[in-house]
C-alpha positions in Angstrom: 35.8 -56.1 11.3 35.9 -56.5 7.5 37.2 -53.0 6.7 40.6 -53.7 8.3 41.1 -56.9 6.3 40.1 -55.0 3.2 42.7 -52.3 3.9 45.3 -55.0 4.5 44.5 -56.8 1.4 44.7 -53.7 -0.8 48.1 -52.5 0.9 49.4 -56.0 0.3 48.3 -55.8 -3.5 49.7 -52.5 -3.8 53.2 -53.3 -2.4 53.6 -56.6 -4.4 52.5 -55.2 -7.8 49.3 -57.0 -8.3 50.8 -59.7 -10.5 48.4 -62.5 -11.4 49.4 -66.3 -11.4 49.4 -66.1 -15.3 52.1 -63.4 -15.4 54.2 -65.1 -12.8 53.9 -68.2 -15.1 54.8 -66.4 -18.2 57.8 -64.9 -16.3 58.8 -68.4 -15.1 58.7 -69.8 -18.8 60.7 -67.0 -20.1 63.5 -67.7 -17.2 63.3 -71.3 -18.0 64.0 -70.6 -21.8 66.9 -68.1 -20.9 68.5 -71.0 -18.5 68.2 -73.2 -21.4 69.9 -70.8 -23.7 72.9 -70.0 -21.2 73.5 -73.6 -20.6 73.8 -74.2 -24.2 76.4 -71.5 -24.8 78.3 -72.6 -21.7 77.3 -69.9 -19.2 76.3 -72.3 -16.2 76.3 -69.5 -13.5 73.9 -67.5 -15.6 71.8 -70.6 -16.2 71.6 -71.3 -12.5 70.6 -67.8 -11.7 67.7 -67.9 -14.3 66.7 -71.5 -13.0 66.5 -69.9 -9.5 64.4 -67.0 -10.9 62.0 -69.6 -12.4 61.5 -71.4 -9.3 60.9 -68.1 -7.5 58.0 -67.2 -10.1 56.6 -70.5 -9.9 56.4 -70.3 -6.2 54.9 -66.9 -6.4 52.3 -68.0 -8.9 51.0 -70.3 -6.2 50.9 -67.4 -3.6 47.6 -66.4 -1.9 47.7 -62.8 -3.5 48.1 -63.9 -7.0 45.3 -66.5 -6.6 43.0 -63.9 -5.0 43.9 -61.4 -7.9 42.9 -64.1 -10.4 39.5 -64.7 -8.6 38.5 -61.1 -8.4 39.7 -60.3 -12.0 38.1 -63.5 -13.6 36.5 -62.8 -16.7 33.5 -65.1 -17.7 
């Protein structure tokens, strides 16, 4: 019973790129900074796109796969 669950988890991790919540947060921070920059130079469309990407990365950082990856790769 556990073998199919493990296989599914491995396939999901492989398909999504195995990104941890920390990497998603770092990416979200970069998109937020880019959004602020684009807004400061008057590129509102690009700023809006960067904000959307930052929100997506924030949502992904709270996803179950990212959390599981952090748990299994925890270094004490």
